[in-house]
C-alpha positions in Angstrom: 48.7 -15.9 7.7 47.1 -14.0 5.4 45.2 -15.3 2.8 47.5 -14.7 0.2 50.4 -16.1 2.3 47.8 -19.2 2.9 47.2 -20.1 -0.8 51.0 -19.6 -1.2 51.5 -22.2 1.6 49.0 -24.9 0.4 50.0 -24.1 -3.5 53.5 -23.5 -3.4 52.6 -20.2 -5.8 52.5 -16.8 -5.1 49.6 -14.7 -5.3 49.8 -10.9 -5.6 47.7 -8.5 -5.6 46.6 -8.1 -8.8 46.1 -11.5 -9.4 44.4 -12.3 -6.1 41.8 -9.0 -7.8 41.8 -11.1 -11.4 41.3 -14.3 -9.1 38.5 -12.5 -7.6 37.0 -11.7 -10.6 37.1 -14.6 -12.4 34.9 -16.1 -9.4 32.3 -13.3 -9.9 32.1 -13.8 -13.3 31.0 -17.3 -12.9 28.0 -15.9 -10.7 27.6 -13.4 -13.4 27.0 -16.4 -16.2 24.8 -18.1 -13.4 22.5 -15.0 -12.3 22.1 -14.4 -16.5 21.0 -18.1 -16.8 18.3 -18.3 -14.2 16.9 -14.8 -14.2 16.9 -14.2 -18.1 14.5 -17.2 -18.8 12.3 -14.9 -16.3 12.5 -12.2 -18.9 12.5 -14.3 -21.8 9.4 -16.3 -20.8 7.0 -15.1 -23.4 9.0 -15.8 -26.0 10.2 -19.1 -24.7 6.6 -20.4 -24.3 6.2 -19.3 -27.5 9.0 -21.1 -29.3 8.3 -24.5 -27.6 4.5 -24.1 -27.4 3.0 -22.6 -30.0 -0.5 -24.0 -30.1 -0.6 -23.8 -26.7 0.2 -20.2 -26.6 -2.3 -19.7 -29.7 -5.4 -21.0 -27.3 -4.5 -20.6 -23.7 -1.7 -18.2 -23.5 -2.4 -18.1 -19.8 -1.9 -21.9 -19.4 0.9 -21.8 -21.9 3.1 -19.5 -19.7 2.2 -21.2 -16.7 4.0 -24.7 -18.4 6.6 -22.7 -19.8 7.4 -21.5 -16.4 8.3 -25.2 -15.9 11.8 -24.1 -17.2 12.2 -22.1 -14.5 10.9 -24.4 -11.8 13.4 -27.4 -13.5 16.5 -25.8 -13.2 15.5 -24.7 -9.1 15.1 -28.4 -8.9 18.2 -29.0 -10.4 20.3 -26.9 -8.0 18.5 -28.2 -4.9 19.7 -31.6 -5.9 23.0 -30.7 -7.1 24.0 -28.3 -4.5 24.5 -30.7 -1.3 24.8 -34.1 -3.6 28.2 -32.4 -5.9 29.5 -30.6 -2.4 29.7 -34.0 -0.7 30.9 -35.9 -4.1 33.5 -32.9 -4.4 34.3 -32.7 -0.6 38.3 -34.4 -0.8 39.0 -32.4 -4.3 40.7 -29.2 -4.6 38.4 -25.9 -4.6 39.8 -24.5 -7.5 39.8 -27.3 -9.8 36.3 -27.8 -8.6 35.2 -24.1 -10.0 36.7 -25.1 -13.5 34.8 -28.3 -13.7 31.5 -26.6 -12.5 32.1 -23.5 -14.9 32.3 -26.5 -17.6 29.0 -28.1 -16.6 27.6 -24.9 -16.6 28.8 -24.4 -20.0 28.3 -27.4 -21.5 24.3 -27.8 -19.8 23.1 -24.4 -21.1 24.9 -24.5 -24.6 22.3 -27.7 -24.4 19.3 -25.6 -23.0 19.7 -23.2 -26.3 19.8 -25.8 -28.7 17.6 -28.4 -27.6 14.4 -28.5 -30.1 11.2 -29.9 -28.0 10.0 -28.2 -25.1 10.8 -31.8 -23.0 14.3 -31.7 -24.2 14.8 -28.0 -22.8 13.3 -28.6 -19.2 16.0 -31.5 -19.2 18.6 -29.2 -20.3 17.7 -26.3 -17.9 17.6 -29.2 -14.5 21.0 -30.5 -15.6 22.1 -26.9 -15.9 20.8 -26.4 -12.3 23.3 -29.2 -11.2 26.3 -27.3 -10.5 24.5 -24.1 -9.4 24.8 -24.0 -5.7 27.9 -25.9 -5.6 29.6 -23.2 -7.5 28.4 -20.6 -5.9 29.3 -22.0 -2.6 32.6 -23.0 -3.5 33.4 -19.4 -4.6 32.1 -18.2 -1.4 34.9 -20.2 0.5 37.9 -19.4 -1.9 36.7 -15.9 -2.3 36.5 -15.5 2.2 39.9 -17.1 2.0 41.5 -14.5 -0.8 39.7 -11.7 1.4 41.7 -12.9 4.6 40.2 -14.0 8.4 36.8 -12.4 9.0 35.6 -12.0 5.7 32.6 -14.8 5.7 30.1 -12.2 4.8 32.1 -10.1 2.1 32.9 -13.8 0.8 29.3 -14.3 0.3 28.6 -11.4 -0.7 31.3 -11.3 -3.7 30.4 -14.8 -5.0 26.6 -13.1 -5.0 27.9 -10.3 -6.7 28.1 -11.9 -9.7 24.6 -12.4 -9.9 23.4 -9.1 -8.9 25.6 -7.2 -11.3 24.0 -9.9 -14.1 20.6 -8.7 -13.1 21.9 -5.1 -13.3 23.6 -5.7 -16.7 23.8 -9.0 -17.9 19.7 -10.0 -17.8 18.7 -6.8 -19.5 21.1 -7.1 -22.3 20.2 -10.9 -23.2 16.7 -10.1 -22.8 16.9 -7.3 -25.5 18.8 -9.7 -27.1 16.1 -12.3 -26.9 14.1 -10.0 -28.0 15.6 -9.4 -31.0 17.6 -12.4 -32.2 15.5 -14.9 -30.3 15.6 -16.6 -26.7 18.3 -19.4 -27.7 20.5 -16.4 -28.4 20.5 -15.6 -25.0 21.5 -18.8 -23.8 24.6 -19.7 -26.2 25.9 -16.2 -25.0 25.8 -17.1 -21.3 27.3 -20.9 -22.2 30.1 -18.3 -23.7 30.5 -16.6 -20.3 31.0 -19.9 -18.5 33.5 -21.1 -20.9 35.4 -17.7 -20.4 35.2 -17.9 -16.5 36.4 -21.8 -16.8 39.8 -21.0 -18.0 40.3 -17.7 -16.3 39.7 -19.6 -13.0 42.3 -22.5 -14.4 44.8 -19.8 -14.9 44.5 -17.2 -12.2 44.1 -19.7 -9.0 46.9 -22.1 -8.1 45.6 -25.6 -7.7 45.7 -26.7 -3.9 46.2 -30.2 -2.6 43.1 -32.3 -1.9 41.8 -31.5 1.6 42.5 -34.1 4.1 41.1 -35.6 7.5 37.2 -35.3 6.3 35.5 -37.6 4.4 31.6 -38.0 2.9 30.9 -39.5 6.7 32.1 -36.3 8.4 30.2 -33.9 5.8 27.0 -35.5 6.2 26.9 -35.5 10.0 25.9 -31.7 9.3 22.8 -32.7 8.6 22.1 -33.9 11.7 21.8 -30.4 13.2 18.0 -29.0 13.4 19.1 -25.5 13.0 20.5 -26.1 9.7 16.6 -27.1 8.4 15.3 -24.2 10.1 17.3 -21.9 8.4 17.2 -23.4 5.3 13.5 -23.2 5.7 13.7 -19.9 6.5 15.4 -19.3 3.2 13.2 -21.2 1.1 9.5 -20.1 2.5 10.6 -16.4 2.7 12.4 -15.9 -0.8 9.7 -17.6 -2.4 7.5 -14.4 -2.2 9.9 -12.4 -4.2 10.3 -15.3 -7.0 6.2 -15.6 -7.3 6.7 -11.8 -8.4 10.2 -12.2 -10.5 8.8 -15.0 -12.4 6.2 -13.4 -14.2 7.3 -9.5 -14.2 7.5 -9.8 -17.9 3.7 -10.2 -18.3 2.9 -8.4 -14.8 4.9 -5.4 -16.3 3.5 -5.4 -20.1 -0.7 -6.6 -19.1 -0.7 -5.1 -15.5 1.2 -2.0 -15.7 0.8 -1.8 -19.2 4.6 -1.2 -20.0 5.8 -1.9 -23.5 8.0 -4.8 -23.9 11.3 -2.7 -24.7 10.9 -1.4 -21.3 11.1 -4.8 -19.4 15.3 -5.0 -19.3 14.7 -1.7 -18.0 12.4 -2.7 -14.9 15.3 -5.6 -14.9 18.2 -3.2 -14.5 16.5 -1.8 -12.1 15.7 -4.7 -10.0 19.1 -5.5 -10.5 20.6 -2.5 -9.4 18.8 -2.7 -6.1 20.0 -6.4 -5.8 24.0 -5.2 -6.5 23.4 -2.3 -3.4 21.6 -4.9 -1.2 24.3 -7.5 -1.6 27.0 -4.9 -1.0 25.2 -3.9 2.2 24.3 -7.1 3.4 27.7 -8.4 2.8 29.2 -5.7 5.1 26.3 -5.8 7.4 26.4 -9.4 8.0 30.0 -9.7 9.0 29.1 -7.3 12.2 25.4 -8.3 13.1 24.1 -11.1 11.4 20.8 -11.4 13.3 20.8 -7.4 13.0 20.6 -7.5 9.2 18.0 -10.3 9.0 15.6 -8.1 11.4 16.0 -5.2 9.5 16.3 -6.3 5.6 13.3 -8.8 6.3 10.5 -6.1 7.4 11.6 -3.8 4.4 11.0 -6.9 2.2 7.7 -7.7 3.2 6.6 -3.9 3.1 8.1 -3.8 -0.2 5.8 -6.4 -1.7 3.2 -5.4 0.7 3.1 -1.8 -1.1 3.3 -3.4 -4.7 0.1 -5.1 -4.4 -1.7 -1.4 -4.4 0.5 0.0 -6.9 0.9 -2.7 -9.2 -0.9 -0.7 -11.8 1.3 2.1 -12.2 4.2 1.7 -14.0 6.3 4.1 -12.0 5.0 2.0 -8.2 5.8 -1.2 -9.8 9.2 -0.4 -10.9 10.0 1.6 -7.1 8.4 -1.8 -5.1 10.2 -3.8 -7.6 13.3 -2.2 -6.9 13.0 -2.0 -3.5 11.9 -5.4 -3.1 15.0 -7.2 -4.6 17.1 -4.6 -3.1 15.7 -5.9 0.3 16.2 -9.5 -1.0 19.7 -9.2 -2.0 20.6 -7.9 1.8 19.2 -10.6 3.1 21.4 -13.2 1.2 24.8 -12.5 2.2 23.4 -13.0 5.9 21.3 -16.6 5.3 24.3 -17.9 3.5 26.9 -16.6 6.7 24.4 -18.3 9.2 24.2 -21.6 7.1 27.7 -22.0 6.7 28.4 -20.9 10.7 25.9 -24.1 11.7 27.8 -26.4 9.2 31.0 -26.0 11.1 33.8 -27.8 9.3 31.6 -29.1 6.8 30.9 -24.9 4.9 31.6 -26.1 1.8 28.0 -28.1 2.2 26.6 -24.9 4.3 27.5 -22.4 1.7 25.9 -24.9 -1.5 23.0 -25.5 0.8 22.1 -21.6 1.1 21.6 -21.8 -2.9 19.8 -25.1 -2.7 17.0 -23.4 -0.3 17.0 -20.5 -2.3 16.5 -22.6 -5.6 13.6 -24.4 -3.5 12.4 -20.6 -3.1 12.8 -20.0 -6.8 10.6 -23.3 -7.6 8.0 -22.7 -4.9 7.5 -18.9 -6.0 6.9 -20.1 -9.8 4.5 -22.8 -8.5 2.6 -20.4 -6.4 2.7 -17.4 -8.6 2.2 -19.9 -11.8 -0.7 -21.9 -10.1 -2.9 -18.2 -9.1 -2.7 -17.2 -13.1 -3.9 -20.2 -14.1 -7.0 -20.4 -11.4 -7.8 -17.5 -13.1 -6.7 -14.7 -10.0 -5.3 -12.5 -12.9 -1.5 -11.3 -13.4 -1.4 -9.8 -10.5 -2.4 -12.1 -8.1 1.8 -12.9 -7.7 2.1 -9.7 -5.8 -0.5 -11.1 -3.2 0.8 -14.6 -2.2 4.3 -13.2 -2.5 3.9 -11.1 0.2 1.8 -13.5 2.0 4.9 -16.0 2.2 7.3 -13.3 2.7 5.5 -12.6 5.9 5.6 -16.6 6.9 8.8 -16.9 6.3 9.5 -13.7 8.6 7.5 -15.3 11.3 9.4 -18.8 10.9 12.5 -16.7 11.4 11.7 -14.7 14.7 10.3 -17.9 16.0 14.1 -19.6 15.4 15.6 -16.8 17.1 13.3 -16.9 20.1 14.0 -20.7 20.4 17.6 -19.9 20.0 17.8 -17.4 23.0 15.9 -19.4 25.1 18.4 -22.2 24.8 21.4 -19.5 25.0 19.5 -18.5 28.6 19.2 -22.0 29.7 22.4 -22.9 28.8 24.1 -20.2 30.3 21.6 -20.6 33.7 22.9 -24.4 33.9 27.1 -23.0 33.5 26.2 -20.7 36.5 24.1 -23.4 38.5 27.7 -25.8 37.8 29.6 -23.2 38.5 28.3 -22.4 42.0 27.9 -25.8 42.4 31.6 -26.3 42.0 32.6 -23.7 44.3 30.4 -25.2 47.5 31.8 -27.9 46.7 35.6 -26.3 47.0 34.3 -24.4 50.2 33.2 -27.9 51.8 36.2 -29.7 50.8 38.0 -26.8 52.4 36.1 -26.5 55.9 35.9 -29.8 55.5 
């Protein structure tokens, strides 16, 4: 049964090819809003710090910048909590309706992020904005793969993530420029409008499907018993923290270490977004061909880019090229990691899809924390490139260890099956001869 027929069978409404493309666009638009909301904070961190912590920025700017980084970490913590929690609570609800609900929650919480008067309330709003992030992208990946047809898990994950990558290519640079001219709050108000539009477009483009039957909360929770699920999440959380250690403070690294102007930061973010867009597209196709191959090629490229950045960070060209390559390699890995989690989760695929984003934002929080810590400790604004490389390398070592253990387990199972087959053959032979 094709994806279109599958939707027709469930909803009683035919999706024409044009409407299917429109539905995929609507899903990606929500990802665009999420990517803009998550990453524009990094591009506008100095402005947010100056607006919410003026006294601290006047006396101890390094500490003020690190404190403003809590906005990044609060959002990431919201994602980590919300991704599994909302996925579990919504297991029996229609996925199309879930997308509308999550997009509406994102619109309201992002609006709050832009209007709260104090640092503490803004941090709380960023936490709330993070709650629907992973659940939205997880459900969007499943809906996209359904619309694309069988064997499209990797491409569905890439489609859901494509909004994030395009956000970094166009949305974040434009919103950063808007923040520089109209104030950082204007950027969040614009993003809230994107989420409101997403909710409306999904509501009119994707038929409301019947609620899933036959699975309850207990069925979903059983996925957490799989050790491999936790291992893959740990790889993503540690490995991806390397890039976030740099990305979280890229505005000040660019200005104060590489010596670029404030007007170049949106350009730098756009170039990084181009890398993400290319990497995500390549990663989606490559994952459907070879998940392990994508991981084993992408991770070393990612580490090489971060390592090179250490030595060229003072050069505007060097920083630009290595930042582009690091984001390209990072984005290549993302569809592979999400697909891996979905396969491990089995029938709990919505949970598996959302857990990738929980792990991704553990990486976000960890990277921002580590990068801010080395800055606040006085090691300088170039120090995040070093800690980022170290953390990414640890993540790759964890990947190699997990793949080695899985290979050993697979060989043992194969040996046991062969031994059982030989024993069965011998018994049949004895029975015949006897």
